C-alpha positions as a printed NumPy array, in Angstrom:
array([[47.56 , 89.481, 54.029],
       [45.226, 91.894, 52.435],
       [42.168, 90.301, 50.857],
       [42.104, 90.219, 47.022],
       [39.268, 92.813, 45.428],
       [36.442, 90.05 , 45.288],
       [34.377, 92.38 , 42.978],
       [36.401, 91.553, 39.998],
       [34.376, 90.31 , 37.197],
       [36.755, 87.382, 36.721],
       [40.107, 87.432, 37.812],
       [41.954, 88.574, 34.891],
       [45.424, 87.455, 36.103],
       [45.929, 84.245, 37.576],
       [49.692, 84.553, 38.513],
       [48.286, 87.513, 41.368],
       [45.716, 84.414, 42.558],
       [48.678, 81.927, 42.519],
       [50.443, 84.219, 45.345],
       [46.786, 84.661, 47.205],
       [46.525, 81.151, 47.169],
       [50.279, 80.183, 48.316],
       [49.956, 82.888, 51.019],
       [46.529, 81.689, 52.307],
       [48.544, 78.653, 53.874],
       [49.839, 80.654, 56.616],
       [46.949, 82.445, 57.484],
       [44.514, 81.621, 60.704],
       [41.496, 79.672, 59.498],
       [39.374, 82.557, 59.925],
       [40.886, 84.387, 57.182],
       [41.08 , 81.373, 55.083],
       [37.143, 80.948, 55.547],
       [36.594, 84.497, 54.768],
       [38.452, 84.102, 51.343],
       [36.963, 80.711, 50.27 ],
       [33.382, 82.349, 51.299],
       [34.149, 85.381, 49.026],
       [35.38 , 83.328, 46.341],
       [31.991, 81.12 , 46.846],
       [30.037, 84.116, 46.6  ],
       [31.827, 85.748, 43.348],
       [31.572, 82.005, 41.852],
       [27.762, 81.94 , 42.801],
       [26.834, 85.328, 41.26 ],
       [29.052, 85.453, 38.176],
       [27.625, 85.386, 34.224],
       [30.86 , 85.303, 32.251],
       [31.274, 82.784, 29.589],
       [31.905, 79.307, 30.409],
       [35.746, 79.757, 29.673],
       [36.215, 82.469, 32.256],
       [33.477, 80.32 , 34.393],
       [35.839, 77.136, 33.957],
       [38.93 , 79.395, 34.974],
       [36.959, 80.723, 38.261],
       [36.185, 77.393, 38.767],
       [39.823, 76.327, 38.625],
       [41.08 , 79.219, 41.129],
       [38.517, 78.188, 43.801],
       [39.095, 74.638, 43.684],
       [42.862, 75.122, 44.082],
       [41.774, 77.58 , 46.965],
       [39.846, 75.273, 48.88 ],
       [42.646, 72.807, 48.481],
       [44.819, 74.355, 50.453],
       [42.979, 75.422, 53.105],
       [42.622, 73.911, 56.39 ],
       [40.385, 70.902, 56.805],
       [37.966, 72.97 , 59.228],
       [38.114, 75.513, 56.624],
       [36.822, 72.546, 54.147],
       [34.771, 71.007, 56.438],
       [32.88 , 74.497, 57.212],
       [32.519, 75.063, 53.032],
       [30.907, 71.283, 52.922],
       [28.829, 71.973, 55.411],
       [27.478, 75.503, 54.575],
       [27.348, 74.68 , 50.289],
       [27.254, 70.788, 50.332],
       [23.991, 70.994, 49.277],
       [23.851, 73.558, 46.528],
       [23.49 , 73.054, 42.88 ],
       [26.203, 75.659, 41.862],
       [29.2  , 74.561, 42.95 ],
       [31.814, 73.581, 40.386],
       [31.585, 69.925, 39.958],
       [35.05 , 69.249, 40.497],
       [34.922, 70.815, 43.761],
       [32.056, 68.458, 44.895],
       [34.013, 65.417, 43.734],
       [37.143, 66.861, 45.547],
       [34.965, 67.198, 48.738],
       [33.375, 63.982, 48.393],
       [36.808, 62.096, 48.375],
       [37.805, 64.441, 51.423],
       [37.785, 62.604, 55.28 ],
       [34.41 , 61.855, 55.891],
       [33.791, 64.636, 57.996],
       [34.108, 67.052, 55.446],
       [32.79 , 64.606, 52.551],
       [29.494, 63.689, 54.655],
       [27.365, 66.907, 53.725],
       [28.113, 66.437, 50.339],
       [27.375, 62.542, 49.521],
       [24.32 , 62.92 , 51.492],
       [22.742, 65.894, 49.953],
       [24.603, 67.072, 46.515],
       [22.564, 67.3  , 43.762],
       [25.756, 67.585, 41.716],
       [26.818, 63.753, 42.194],
       [26.146, 61.676, 39.511],
       [25.986, 57.795, 39.768],
       [29.184, 57.693, 37.916],
       [30.923, 59.813, 40.515],
       [29.257, 57.759, 43.585],
       [30.315, 54.106, 41.893],
       [34.034, 55.882, 41.816],
       [33.939, 56.002, 45.378],
       [32.349, 53.139, 46.076],
       [35.298, 51.467, 44.515],
       [37.645, 53.467, 45.838],
       [37.041, 55.489, 49.08 ],
       [36.686, 54.383, 52.565],
       [34.209, 52.19 , 54.151],
       [32.72 , 55.363, 56.161],
       [32.725, 56.975, 52.624],
       [30.82 , 54.627, 51.347],
       [28.658, 53.503, 54.01 ],
       [27.354, 57.286, 53.243],
       [26.672, 56.786, 49.944],
       [24.339, 53.96 , 50.54 ],
       [22.435, 56.442, 52.983],
       [22.143, 58.385, 50.617],
       [18.466, 59.587, 50.093],
       [17.87 , 59.725, 46.024],
       [20.299, 56.918, 45.582],
       [20.065, 55.431, 41.995],
       [19.507, 51.672, 40.8  ],
       [22.902, 51.733, 39.419],
       [24.568, 52.32 , 42.591],
       [22.371, 49.982, 44.605],
       [22.913, 47.064, 42.517],
       [26.714, 47.837, 42.544],
       [26.039, 48.058, 46.543],
       [24.24 , 44.45 , 46.443],
       [27.23 , 42.91 , 44.722],
       [29.663, 43.826, 47.386],
       [27.79 , 41.379, 49.873],
       [28.787, 43.487, 52.623],
       [26.978, 43.504, 55.866],
       [27.458, 46.409, 56.746],
       [26.57 , 48.208, 53.441],
       [23.714, 45.834, 52.511],
       [22.05 , 47.058, 56.225],
       [22.576, 50.719, 55.252],
       [21.059, 50.305, 51.95 ],
       [18.128, 48.313, 53.58 ],
       [17.724, 51.286, 55.754],
       [17.49 , 53.494, 53.152],
       [13.424, 53.665, 51.952],
       [14.174, 56.274, 49.813],
       [16.74 , 54.121, 47.738],
       [16.105, 53.013, 44.187],
       [16.323, 49.536, 43.538],
       [16.94 , 46.922, 40.566],
       [14.095, 44.73 , 40.022],
       [15.522, 41.838, 42.125],
       [17.055, 44.169, 44.808],
       [14.466, 43.597, 47.59 ],
       [14.36 , 40.103, 47.171],
       [18.111, 39.961, 47.244],
       [18.041, 41.79 , 50.567],
       [15.213, 39.551, 52.296],
       [17.265, 36.546, 50.846],
       [20.399, 37.643, 52.638],
       [18.589, 38.494, 56.039],
       [18.493, 34.678, 56.55 ],
       [21.676, 34.487, 57.507],
       [22.583, 38.761, 58.059],
       [20.287, 39.239, 61.132],
       [20.934, 42.913, 60.867],
       [19.161, 43.298, 57.579],
       [15.759, 42.134, 59.387],
       [14.618, 44.967, 61.203],
       [15.252, 47.161, 58.438],
       [13.331, 45.055, 55.903],
       [10.882, 44.863, 58.599],
       [10.099, 48.29 , 58.177],
       [11.041, 49.01 , 54.576],
       [ 7.954, 50.625, 52.234],
       [ 8.488, 48.605, 49.371],
       [ 8.782, 45.162, 51.439],
       [ 5.501, 43.512, 49.793],
       [ 3.733, 40.575, 51.08 ],
       [ 5.388, 37.613, 48.919],
       [ 8.667, 38.82 , 50.267],
       [ 7.442, 39.055, 53.925],
       [ 6.341, 35.457, 53.582],
       [10.207, 34.855, 53.022],
       [10.948, 37.116, 55.712],
       [ 8.714, 35.665, 58.148],
       [10.399, 32.479, 57.848],
       [13.796, 33.244, 59.373],
       [12.583, 35.965, 62.133],
       [11.822, 35.736, 65.833],
       [ 8.703, 35.718, 67.217],
       [ 8.075, 39.437, 67.813],
       [ 9.084, 40.41 , 64.245],
       [ 6.786, 37.71 , 62.999],
       [ 4.028, 39.144, 64.866],
       [ 4.972, 42.706, 63.413],
       [ 4.669, 41.159, 59.915],
       [ 1.325, 40.091, 60.615],
       [ 0.011, 43.517, 62.199],
       [ 2.035, 45.116, 59.021],
       [-0.065, 42.997, 56.583],
       [-2.911, 41.924, 58.566],
       [-5.009, 40.532, 55.42 ],
       [-2.095, 38.059, 54.902],
       [-1.485, 36.819, 58.277],
       [-2.884, 33.412, 57.71 ],
       [-0.669, 33.206, 54.53 ],
       [ 2.371, 34.284, 56.395],
       [ 1.7  , 31.351, 58.986],
       [ 0.889, 28.984, 56.809],
       [ 4.165, 29.777, 54.852],
       [ 6.206, 28.225, 58.049],
       [ 4.057, 25.542, 58.115],
       [ 5.218, 24.629, 54.355],
       [ 8.783, 25.309, 54.982],
       [ 8.591, 22.703, 58.201],
       [ 6.737, 20.102, 55.769],
       [ 9.743, 20.808, 52.943],
       [12.24 , 20.023, 55.593],
       [10.618, 16.754, 56.568],
       [ 9.863, 15.639, 52.916],
       [13.511, 16.589, 52.7  ],
       [14.862, 14.576, 55.199],
       [12.883, 11.429, 54.783],
       [13.758, 11.501, 50.762],
       [17.45 , 11.326, 51.784],
       [16.948,  9.071, 54.009],
       [15.574,  6.599, 51.726],
       [18.054,  7.548, 49.127],
       [20.888,  6.757, 51.455],
       [19.357,  3.574, 51.972],
       [18.692,  2.558, 48.363],
       [14.797,  2.419, 49.027],
       [14.129,  5.644, 46.961],
       [12.89 ,  4.058, 43.46 ],
       [11.219,  5.195, 40.385],
       [ 8.269,  3.104, 41.921],
       [ 8.441,  4.999, 45.216],
       [ 7.781,  8.01 , 43.804],
       [ 5.064,  7.059, 42.025],
       [ 3.519,  5.784, 44.884],
       [ 4.254,  9.146, 46.665],
       [ 2.286, 10.676, 44.174],
       [-0.727,  7.895, 44.315],
       [-0.817,  8.633, 47.91 ],
       [-0.847, 12.473, 47.634],
       [ 2.696, 13.177, 49.024],
       [ 3.598, 15.623, 46.303],
       [ 6.409, 17.361, 48.564],
       [ 7.924, 14.101, 48.915],
       [ 7.724, 12.923, 45.341],
       [ 9.728, 16.279, 44.237],
       [12.396, 15.716, 46.588],
       [12.854, 12.165, 45.596],
       [12.551, 13.02 , 41.959],
       [15.385, 15.702, 42.196],
       [17.685, 13.42 , 44.206],
       [17.463, 10.426, 41.427],
       [17.38 , 13.068, 38.844],
       [20.611, 14.908, 40.396],
       [18.958, 18.122, 40.146],
       [17.784, 21.354, 42.662],
       [14.573, 21.462, 43.373],
       [14.451, 24.908, 42.565],
       [15.385, 23.651, 38.91 ],
       [12.737, 21.225, 38.725],
       [10.108, 23.975, 39.774],
       [11.357, 26.096, 36.957],
       [11.136, 23.069, 34.257],
       [ 7.3  , 22.302, 35.279],
       [ 6.505, 25.861, 34.566],
       [ 7.612, 25.978, 31.459],
       [ 5.204, 25.443, 28.82 ],
       [ 5.873, 22.551, 26.971],
       [ 6.088, 18.883, 28.79 ],
       [ 9.271, 18.234, 27.109],
       [11.845, 19.311, 29.796],
       [10.245, 17.645, 32.404],
       [ 9.941, 14.389, 30.631],
       [13.668, 14.676, 30.542],
       [13.872, 14.983, 34.446],
       [11.247, 12.069, 34.884],
       [13.721, 10.015, 32.323],
       [16.987, 11.199, 34.17 ],
       [15.055, 10.148, 37.936],
       [14.447,  6.616, 36.087],
       [10.416,  7.117, 35.755],
       [10.037,  5.257, 32.38 ],
       [ 7.464,  6.647, 29.052],
       [ 4.81 ,  4.366, 30.17 ],
       [ 4.602,  5.769, 33.69 ],
       [ 5.078,  9.572, 32.236],
       [ 1.194, 10.526, 31.672],
       [ 0.366,  9.389, 34.807],
       [ 3.304, 11.444, 36.402],
       [ 1.775, 14.258, 35.191],
       [-1.962, 13.192, 36.01 ],
       [-0.693, 12.78 , 39.384],
       [ 0.496, 15.931, 39.769],
       [-1.963, 17.628, 37.954],
       [-4.374, 15.72 , 41.012],
       [-2.435, 17.402, 43.71 ],
       [-3.242, 20.937, 42.538],
       [ 0.512, 21.344, 40.589],
       [ 0.148, 23.14 , 36.953],
       [ 1.821, 21.45 , 34.934],
       [ 2.319, 21.576, 31.147],
       [-0.072, 19.389, 28.99 ],
       [ 1.145, 15.665, 27.791],
       [ 3.177, 14.716, 24.846],
       [ 1.47 , 13.029, 22.671],
       [ 2.561,  9.102, 22.01 ],
       [ 4.551,  9.636, 18.787],
       [ 6.475, 12.636, 20.707],
       [ 7.469, 10.215, 23.688],
       [ 8.753,  7.412, 21.501],
       [10.877, 10.021, 19.511],
       [12.01 , 11.473, 23.355],
       [13.147,  7.632, 24.206],
       [16.299,  7.642, 25.497],
       [18.233,  5.861, 28.729],
       [18.617,  7.302, 32.313],
       [22.105,  8.157, 31.716],
       [21.832,  9.531, 28.514],
       [18.849, 11.814, 30.15 ],
       [20.891, 12.916, 32.969],
       [23.759, 14.16 , 30.753],
       [21.051, 16.03 , 28.508],
       [18.984, 17.247, 31.173],
       [22.501, 18.724, 32.902],
       [23.398, 20.428, 29.635],
       [20.035, 21.695, 29.155],
       [20.016, 23.394, 33.143],
       [23.634, 24.661, 32.797],
       [22.632, 26.31 , 29.071],
       [19.207, 28.086, 30.876],
       [21.125, 28.924, 33.733],
       [23.896, 30.707, 31.981],
       [21.009, 32.89 , 30.326],
       [19.379, 34.154, 33.596],
       [16.39 , 32.164, 32.367],
       [15.816, 30.41 , 36.11 ],
       [17.119, 33.231, 37.864]])
């Protein structure tokens, strides 16, 4: 088979190219490579109008579709990082077998977020892994990877220090590392690991990694060690409060006693058990600018209106930044029984959780 005249301005007779493309399948790989690279050179140098260039691009794509896998791989390795290939050709190569797709997925500037999201939804695990390792990965694609909850992809994303992350991306990876051990070392080395995230990571890594975190954040080392001590105290308080609750000894009176004794952690654990809410929900409510919601928590736990000012003062004395107390008229307007308070509190928490206020 003789090679077509690659010096034509634009192939004017597509039926002739169709014959060439049909015949190329029977030729040796070396001949296929010469033809493909010749057309690539023609396409890269062509200054035709968009319709003509689109016609040449279609011929180029169909030609590449017809050649052997090793020829497609050679094209991908040579030109996968260029910015002038037809977009449709880049999409096709990125969807090909992984040896062909890898150079394109990892380096082509022509693959956009929509292309990568499509591959994440449809391609093999190897393709998706390569996407997670792509150096200039956008935040939208990182978000999609985080939503997969797949260990391999999350670990690859954590290893990709150049990937753009959604606002909560690093926190989600650090939280996941509590149960996914393979995330810990990449996060330890991640350029976006902050002191706050390091505190959380410190809680569940081993001694060697803890030492590495202290060396990376030397001015924060004491705080990292205190974070572990705080976690131990929280677990101990939770066990005591749960045991008292199970034996019927956890009462509103005992909660106030905990406050007077300065046992803030035990108070919060007991308060949540009696009010039937989570500790993170209680923490979020305390941070609100108004005391009305926290008043509802106390009522749900059985702390009555008369004891509410003492409760706020006790927390403030224990170092908790609590909202200002309600005035007496507001307290009277807020009177309700404990059962009603629990129902209102749960409705409130469900509504704000739906609005992502507490996330």
